[in-house]
N, C-alpha and C positions, 0 to 999 in steps of 0.2 A: 424765741419763735415757737408757735404752736406746732404740736406734733401732727404731721399729715395723717389723715384718716386712711385706714386700710382700704376702704372701698374706692377712695379717690385714686390711690396708687395703683390698685388693680385695674381700674378703668383706664388709667393712662397707659399701663402696660398693654392692655387689650388693644387700645388704639394703635400703639406702635407696631405690635405684631400683626394687627389687621392690615395696616398699610403695606407691610412687608409681604404678607401672604398674597394680598390682592395684586401686588406688583409681579410676584412670581406666577400667579395663576393667569394673568392677562398678557404680560409682555415677554415672558421668557420663552425659550425654545421648547419644542416638544420633549426633548430629552430631559430637560430640567423639570418639566411638569410631571413626566413619568416617574422620575426619581422621587419627587415630592409625594406622589400618590402611593408609591410602593413603600416608602420608608417612614413618613411622618404624618399622613393625613388623619389617622385615627387619634394620634396624640394631640393634633391641633383641635379636633372636635372635642376632646376631653378638656382642653384648655379653654376653649371659647364657651362651652356649655351648650345646652340644648337650643336655645333661641338663636344665638349667634352662629352656631354650627349650621343652622338652616339658612340664615341670611347670608353668611360670608362664604361658607365652604360649598354647600350643596348647590347654591344658586350659580356658582362659578364653574364647578367641575362638570356640570351637565353640558357646558359648552364644549368640552373635550370630545364629545361624540361627533361634532362637526369637523373635527380635525382630520386631515388625511393620514396622519401617522397611525398605523394600525396598532402598534405597541401601546400608544397612549390610550386608544379606545379599549384595548384589552386590559390595561391597568385600571381603567375606570370600573370595569365590571368585576375585576378582582377585589376592589376595595369598597364598592358601593354598599355591600352588606354591613361593613364596619361603620360607615358613615350613618347608614340608616339606623343602626343600633343606638346611636346617640340622638338622632332626630326623633325617632319613635314612629309608631304606626300612623301618626297624623300625616306623614309624608307619603302614604300609600298612593294617593291620587296623583302625586308628582312622579313617583318612581315607576309606576306601571307603564306609562308611555315611553319612558327612557329605556326600560327593559325590552319592550316590544320593538323598539328601534334596533336593538342589537340582534333580534331574530332574523333580520334581513340584511345584515352587514355583508360587505363584499368578501371579508375574510372568514373562513369557516372556523378558525380557532377563536375568533371573537364571538361567533355564534355560540360555540360551546361554553365560553366563559359567561356569556349572558344567561344561558340556561342554568349554569351552575349558581350564578348569583340569585336567580329566581328560586332555586331549590333552597338555598340558605335562608332567604327572606321568608319563604313559606314555613320553614321549620321554626323560625324565630317568631312567627305570627305577625309579621309586619305587612302582610298583604291580606286584604279582606277576602272573605270566602267567595263572594260573587266574582271578584277579579281573578281569583285562583282558578275557578272552574272555567272562566272565559279564556284564560291563558292556556289551560290544558286543551280545551277544544280547538284553539287556534293552532297550537304547536304539535298536536298529535301526529300530524303528517310527517314530522321529522323522525318518526319511528322507522321510516323507509329511506332516510337520507343516506347517501353513499358514504359519508364520513363516519367511521366507526366511533370516534370520540363524541360526535354529536349524538349518535344513537345511545351511547353510554349515558351521556348527561340527561337526555330526555327521559330515559328509563328511570334514572335516579329522581328526576323531578316528579314524574307520575307516581312513583312508589312513595315519595315523601308526602305528596298530596293525599294519597290513599291512607297513609298512616294518621294524617291530621284531620281527615273528614270522617264522618260517621259511615256506617255500612250502607245506609239508605242513600246517602249522597254519592257514595262510590258507585253503587249499582245504577242509580238514576242519571248521574251526570258524567262520571268518568268512563264507565264501561261503554256506553253508546259512542263516545268520542273516539275510543281506541279500538273498538270491536272490528272495524273494517281492516285493520292492519295486523290482526292476529290470525295465525294459522290454526289455532286450537283454542277452545274455551279456557278461561283462566279464572282462578279463584283468588290466589294469593297475589293480588296486584301490588301489595306493599313490599314485595321482595324483588328488587330490580334485576337480579340475575335470572330469576324465573321468567320475568316479563321479557327480558332480552331474548331468551330461548324460544319464546312463543311468537315472536314477531316474524312476519313474512320476510323473505330475502329482500335486501334493499335495492333501490334503483341502481343499475350499473353506472359506474362513474363515467364511462364513455358516452352513454345515452344522456346523462344529466348535463355534461359539458356541451354536447351537441345541441341540446334544447336551449341552453343559455346563450349559445353563440348565434342562434337563429335570429334574424332581424325582426320579423313581425311576430312577437310572442303572443299578442292578442289573437291574431289569426290562427295560430297553432292551438291555443286554448279552445277557441270556438270549434275547431276541427275535432279536438278530443271530446268535447261535449256532444257534438253531433254523432260521433262514432259510438259513444256510450249510450245515447238514446236508441240508436239502431240495434245495438246488442241487446238492450233491455226489451225491445219489441219483437225480437226474433225468437221463434219458438226453439225449444231445446233440441239439439241435434242438427239444426239447419245452419248453414253458413250465412253470416250477416252480409247484406248487400249495402256497402257503404256508398254515400253520395260522391259525385264527382268533385274533385278539388283541383286547384291550380297546379301548374307544373312545378312551382317551387315547393309547395307542400307535398306533392307527390314524390318528388326527389328526396325530401326530408324523411318521409315515412319509409321510403324504400331503404334509405341508409340506416335508419333506426331499426328496421326489421332485420337487416343484416347484422346489426350489433346486438340483437337479442330482445327486441321489443315484443312484449306480450300484452294480453288484455289486462293482467294484473298490474303490470308496470304503467300502462295507460291510466288505470284507476289511481295509482299512487301519484303520478304526475298531475292528474286532474285535482287531487286533493291538495297538492302543493301549489296550485296556481296563484294564490295571492302572494306567496313569497317569491315565486319565479318572476312575476310581473314586477314586483318591487326591486328585486336584485337586478333585473334587466334595465329598469329605469335608472338605477344608480350607476350601472356600467355606462349607459349612454351619456349620463351627466358628466362622468369622468372624462369621456372622450370630448365632450364639448368644452370642458375646462382646459383640456390639453390643447385643443385647437384655438383657444381664445388668445393665445400669446400673452399670458400673464406673467411671463418671466420665469416660470418653473420648467425644469428639465425633467421629462418623463422618459425614462429609458426602458423600453420593452425588451423582451427576450431576443427579438430579432436584431435589435440595435446594439446589443452588447458586443464590444470588440474584445477579441481574445488575444490582443497584442498590445504592446505599449505604444502610445502615440506621443510624439514630442510636441509639447506645448510651445516651445520657443526654439528658434533656430539661432544657434550661437554665431553662425557665420554672418548673419544679417544684422547683428547687434549694432545699433546706432550710438555713437558717442554723444554724451550730453552736451559737449562743447558746441555742437553744430546746431543747437536749438536757436530758433529765431527770438530775438529780444524785443520784437515789435508787437507782440501779443499773440493771441491764438490764431493760427492759420491752419488750413488743411495740409495734411502731409502730402508728400510727393507720390506719384504713382509707384515708384519703387518701394516706398515704405508700405503702401497699401498692398502691394503684391506680397510683401513679406508676411503679412498677417493672414493666417489660414483659418477660415471659419470651419468649425467642427460639426455643424449641423444647423438645422432650421430653427432651433430654439433660441438663437441669439447668443451663442457661445463663441468667443474668439480669443486668440492668443496674442500676447503683446511681445514683440521682438525686443523691447527695451528691458523688460524685467521678467518675462515669463509668467506674468500674472494672468488671471482669468477674470473677465468682466461679464456679468450675466445681464440679459435683458436690455442690451444697448445696441443700437444699429452699428453696422460695421464701420461706416464712415466716421461716426462719432468716436468709436473706439480707436480708429486710426489716428484721428487728430489728437485725442487725449493722450494716447500712449506715446505718440511721437514727441509731444511736448513734455512728457513726464508729469502731467497734471492729472490727478485722480480726484474726482469730486467725492464728497463724503458719503452720499448714498451708495455709490458703487463700491466703495471701500468697505462699508459696513456689510453690504450684501455678500461680498466675497469672504469677509472674515466669518460671518455667521455660517455660510455654506461650508467653509473649511472646518469649522468646529463640529458641525453635524457629521461630516465625513470622517473626521478623526474619531468621534465617538463610536460611529459604526465600525470603523476599522479596529478599534480597541475591543469592542464587543466581539467581533468576528475572530480576532486573535485569541481572546480568552476562550472562546468556544472551541477553536481548533486545538489550543493547548490542552484543554480538558480531554478532548477526544484522543489526543496523542498520548496523554498520561495513561488512559485506559489501555490503549494499544501497547504502550511500552510495558505496562504491568503484565499484560497477556504474553508479550514476547519474552519478558524476563522469566515468567513462570514456565514457559515452554523451554527456555534455555536452562532453567534450574532443573528441569526434569532430566536433561541430558548430563548436566554437570552436577552429579549427585555427591553427597558426602561419603559414599561408600567407595573405597579404593579399588582399583582393578583387581579382579580375582578374589574379592572378599567372599568369604563363606562363614556362616556362623558355626563355630566348633562345638558349642554346647558345654563349654567349660565354665563352671560356676566360679564367680568372682566374689560375690557378696550375698549373704543371707540376712534379710532385714525383717524383724518381727516385732515392731513397735505397735502396730495396729492390733487391737484385740478382736476385731470382727472383719467381715469381708471388705476388701478393697475394691471399690466400684470403678474408679477412674484414675488414670495416670495422665498428666499433662506436662509437656515440656515448656519451660518458661520462655525459651527462645529456640527457634528452629536449629537443630543440630548442635545445641549447647550442652553444657554439663549439668545444669540444674533442672530438676523436674519435681513436680508435686504429686501427692497422692491424696485421694479422698476416700473415706471409709464409712461404713455403716455405724462405726462407733462414735461418729460425730466429730472426728478430728481431721484436720488437714495438715500434712507434714511436708516439709521441703527437704529435698535430698540433693547432694552434690556427688556426682559419680567420680569426680577427681579425688574425693576423700574415701571412696569405697572400692578402690582398686586393689585391695589386699595388702597395701603397704601401711595401713593404719592399724593401730592396736584395737580400737573399738569402732564398730560401724554404727553410727547413730545419725538421726536427722538433724539438720541445721536449725530449723525453726518449726514451731508447731502452733496451731490455733484450734481451739475447741469451740465448735459451733453449737453444741448441745442439741443437735438434731442429726439424724442420718444424712450423709452427703450422697446426692444422686448425680451431680454434674460438676464439672471442673473445666476451667479454661483460663489461659494466661493472656494478658493484654497490656497496653501501655509499654510496649517493647520489653516485656518481662519484668516490669516494675510493680505490676498489680496482678491480682488473682481473683477471678470471679468464681463463686461457689454457689451452687443450688442445693437447698435442703428439702427434706421431706415435709417440713411444716409450711412450705410455700414461700420461704424466705430466699432472697438472692443477695449475697453479700459480696462487696467489693473490698478486698484487703490489700493494703500497701505492704510491700516487702522491703524491710529495712535490713540490709546486709550486715549492718553492724550490731544487730540485736538478735536475740534468740526467739523473739515472738513477732507475729504479724500484727499489723495495726488495722483495725476496721475503718474503712474509708466511707463506704456507702452501704445502706441497707434498704432493700425493696421487698415488700411483702406482696406476693402474688395473690394471696387470699383477698386483698382489697379489690383486685380486679376480677375476682371470681374465675381465675385461670387455673387454679390448682398448683401443685408443686412443679418445679422445673425437672424435666426428665433427661435433657441433654442440651449441650450448648457448644457453640463454636465462635472463635474470635476472628474478626477482621482487623488486623493491626497494621495500618499503613501510615504514611507520613502525614496525610491530610485528615485522617479520621481514625478513631478507635471505637469499634462497635462490637458488642456482644450479641450474637444471635442465639436465642434460646427457644426451646419448645416446651410447652406445658402439658400437663396431663389432660386438659380439656380441649386440646387442639389448637391453642394459640401459638403462633410463631412471631416473636417480637424481636426487633432490633433495638438494643439499648445503647445509646450514645453515652459513653463513660465520661466524656468531657462536658457535654451539656447537661448530663444527668436527667435525661428524659428519653422516651422511646422515639426513635427516628421513623419507624414504620411498623405496621402490624399486618400479619396474614392470619387467616383462619382455616384450619384443616377441617374438613367435614367429618363428623364423628362416625358416619356410616362406613368410612374407610377403616375405622379402628382407632385405637389409642396410639399416639405417636410414641415410639420406643427409642428412636435414634435419629440423628440428623448428621449430614455432612455438607460442606459448602465448597464451591469452586474457589481456588486461591485468588482469582481475578475478581471475585464478587459478582459474576454474571448469573450464576444459578445456584440453587440450593435443593437438596434432596432429603426427603424424610422417609423413614420406614415405619410401618404400623403393625399393630398386633393382628390385623386382618390380612396380612400378607401383601399389602399394597406398598408400592414405591411411588411417591408423588414428587415430581420435579417442578420447581418454581423458577420462572424467569424473574430475577431480582431487578431488572431494568424496568419492567412494566408491572412487576408484582402480581403475576398471573400464573396459574398452573398450566404447564405446557405439555406434560407427559404423565401418564399413569400406567405403571407396569404392575401386573398382578402375578404373584407367584402361583405356579400351576396347582400346588397343594394347599394354597391359602395358609402357608406356614408363617408363624410369628417371625418378623424380621428383627434379629438381635443386634445387627451392626451394619452400617453402611459406611463406605469410604471411597475417596476418589481414586481413579486408576492412575498409576505413576506415569504412564506415557500417553494414553489416549484421553483427550479432554472430554469426549462425549460418552465415556464408559463409566459405569458405576459398579463397585464391588459391594456385594451384599451377602451377609451370613444369615441363614435362616435356622429356625428351630429344628432339632433332630437331625440325625444321619451325618453330622459334621459337614454339612453342605455349604459351600461358598460359591456363589454365582457371579459372573461378570456380565452385566447387562449393557446393551447399546441403547442409550436414552433416545436417540433419534429414531430408531426403528422399533424399539421395544423387544428386540430379539435377545435371547440368551446366547452369548458368544462362547463362554468357557464355564465349566463347572468343575470345582475341586471336590472330590468325593472320597471321604475317609470313613466308610461304614461297611459292615459285613453284608448288608442287604444289597440287592441288585441296584445298579446305578440308575438314578433318576426315578426310582420307584417311590410311591407314597407310603409304603410300609415302613414301620419302625422296628428296630430290634428290641429285645426285652429290656436292655439297659441303654437307652438312646443317649448319644453324646452330641453336644452342641458347641459350635465354634462361637466364642464370645470376643476374642481379641484378634484384630487384624492389623498388620503392619506391612506396607508395600514400599517398594523402592526399585532402583535401577542399578545394576552392576554390569559393567562392560556393554552398555547399551541394551541389555535385556531386562525386562521387568520380572520381578519376583514378588511373592506374597508369603509372609510369615503368619501362621495362624496358631492361636492358643485356644484350647477347647476344654470342655468339662471332663474329658478323659485324661486330663493332666499332662497331655503331650503338646510339644511345640514342633510344628512341621514347617519345612522349607519347600515351597512350590516354585519351580522354574517354569514360567509360562511358555517360554520359547522352546526349551528343551525339557520336556516333561520327565525324561528318564534321569535327569540330574536332580530331581526332587528327592528329598530324604527326610527321615525323622531325626531332628536335632536333639531334642530332649525327651527321653522316654518317660513313661509313667513310673510311679514308685514301685509298682508290682510287676513291671516288665522285666523279663529275663531275655536279654538279647542273645544269649547262647542257645536258646530254644526256638526262637522265632526270628524271622527276617522280614523287613518291610521293603517291598518293591513297589515301583510306581510306573505306570504306563498310560498312554493316551489312546482313545478311540473316539469315533464320531457316532453320536446318538442323537437322532432327531435334529440334525443340523447343528448341534453344539459339540464343541471339543470337550470331552470328559476326561480329566486327569484323575485316575482312580488309584487308591491305595490298596495293596494286597498284602495280607499277613500270611506268610508261609512258615509252616513248622519245619524246623531243622531235624533231619534224621540223626539219631545218636551214633556217633563214630567211636572207634576204639580209643582214640586219644581223649575224647570227652569222658568216656566211661572210666578210663584209667585216672583221669584227673579227679573225678568224683571219688573213686576208691581211695586215692592217696589223701584226699581231703578228709574223708571219714576216718582213716587210720591216724592221721596227724591233725587233730582239731586245732583251730586258732586259739591263741591265748588272749583272753579278754573278749568283750563284746564286738560284734561286727560294726563297721563304720556306717553311719546312716547314709542313705542315698541322697544325691544332690537334687533329685527330681522333686516336683511339687507333690504334695499329699492331698490336694483338694483341687477343685475346678479352677482353671485359669480364667480370669475375668478381663484382663486387658494387657496389651503389649505397647512398648514405647522404645524408641531408639534415642540414645544420647551419645555424645562424643566428647572426648577429652584428649587433647594433644595428639590427634590423629588416630586414636584408638576408638573403635566402635564398640559400644555396649548395648545389649538388649535387656531391657527391664521387663519383667513379667510379674503381674499381681495375681493373687489367688483368693479364693473364698474364705480361707482360714486366716486372712490378715497378713500373710507372708508376701514379701516382695523379694524377688531374686534378680541378681545382675549377672548376665552371661557375656562371654566373649564369643 
């Protein structure tokens, strides 16, 4: 047999797939069409090629816009840009009318998706320049649309158009179209956020809906035009004398005026008149289709029943043995009475089986159900309707489950704040357990592999990452050494654990971000992923935080040039990206809410920027009164809307309320006056923060550049104390007292150093020491001899340990 040619086989395969695709695109349910659009339409275009993609795909999916399923119409606009990428710019004349049809859709989210599709096609160059300017001129009125997402999308489309056109085209064609909707002159049209800030306030939602509900929209538009002419002819300072209008219009304008109608809003509505008329016609057409009795059930809000309705009455169930054997006859009046119609749309219940038959007169249903005979059309209709309902129910169930998971995580985090790893009555005693000095330079970051676990990692300027086990450092071992070590050959700036403690993310000075796998049976870590930030022009990673949940494992890191990126470790690509404005200063530290709802950054300019991660927008900006460099931010142990922040100089730690921007509490350990901007000759800065809850009361442990570790009791400030003194502190000569007072509306917990008066016993002790000197050298102090850079809590067999890192490379473990 001759070998079949490749082209013949390929053409045969194309024909088979073409028939299958055409069957799905024409005969399947909207849910199937939507799934096809969202999952495989671009792959089909690549399979068919340019010519057949135009003939087979594009020519059929454009019919989806006539479907009543709003999700199907939305899926069309979500994927039309991908289809157009295969068809090419030649399809511009076909695409423009389809896109314009989406601008007047009944659903506002479909309008937003249509505008977004236009934005993508403009950026790809698939729409000709005359058509682009025409679309901008037509849709500029959506700058005053009451829907925020529509305004966002139209600003993005105008900004994209401005970037792709020359400066002359922008000034001659774009600016005249949008000028009436701007409250201030604008130069940088290519920046959407600036454009959105310069737009007039939108039409109020209540007014917009009232206009759409009005019956005679043409009469209303003519009235707006007449009122606009009167205002243009009235001299400045005089009241316009409007013409008389009918009682219906007079009542409408009276109601709109009570809802806030102004001359500016009238101008905005007049600019939107083509879209208002089109949307009104579509709404009237839907009402006509509903009243035509085409077998469809339209359930409005007023018709929704909030209780269960029995479709079948078990007591009136008719036995099948009583059926007539002589042929189809009408049922008896008793059986007719047993069937309860549910509405005027032709929906009735069957006492024999509890089935639902759509679009069939009641008498016919009675006869058919009493005889147990169901014709094929009714059966198919019922099965298809049942399938759609089941799909909708599954989609709704999945959505509610996702919301419940978020709520459960939030409740679990709130519960975890009360059920803490610290036992009742726990206090740090300041007893040294282990002295670790394997790092040769400053230790920048400590990270626990698992919350409240025994393993933790340290990253240092010497370029190494070391893994420690506090269960091996409790004083019972002969040698204290790290379990694993990895040399990155670049100073380490950031560190975070992910994948349930099985991996470690490391950020280096050279712009690299490394993902390392921890093998507990080996003495070395294995490099798993490597990402170079210099390729993205972001600069090195300055800080990072891990979201490690059952459904995702994401590393959120901040870069030197203001980028905030979420890196999905499982998919190995960025999940989302935010950009911090450099006018706020360089990002120095970040912290994130455990539920993944918000993230806060601290900058070198003294700014705290809080981001809503659900919408990825900045929601709060808190400025330090002295513009001090923010060294560390952390979440509050009990208040979900509070932020702990350590700033440069004066050992100042503030607790900020993100919602109000007010400073609630200040921890002050400086000799200068509290809350003053002056600095002592040798200023100290808090670099390490560790918060927790003991006996229901929050506390904060701080480690600072003065080599001291302090315990701050927020509820009872007098219980605060110095836990680890500096190397040169003599506690026999000085005492550290703590008290609270109210300054400028904030609770200030202040440290006071009091010199102890020399007593007879202390003088006698000194003289005896001088007469009888010690044999051998003095024991070295347990304190740090350099600035403390970070703090961490670890736990082993119920014993709490506090790890502290310092600038000279030493890590100490305390009880």
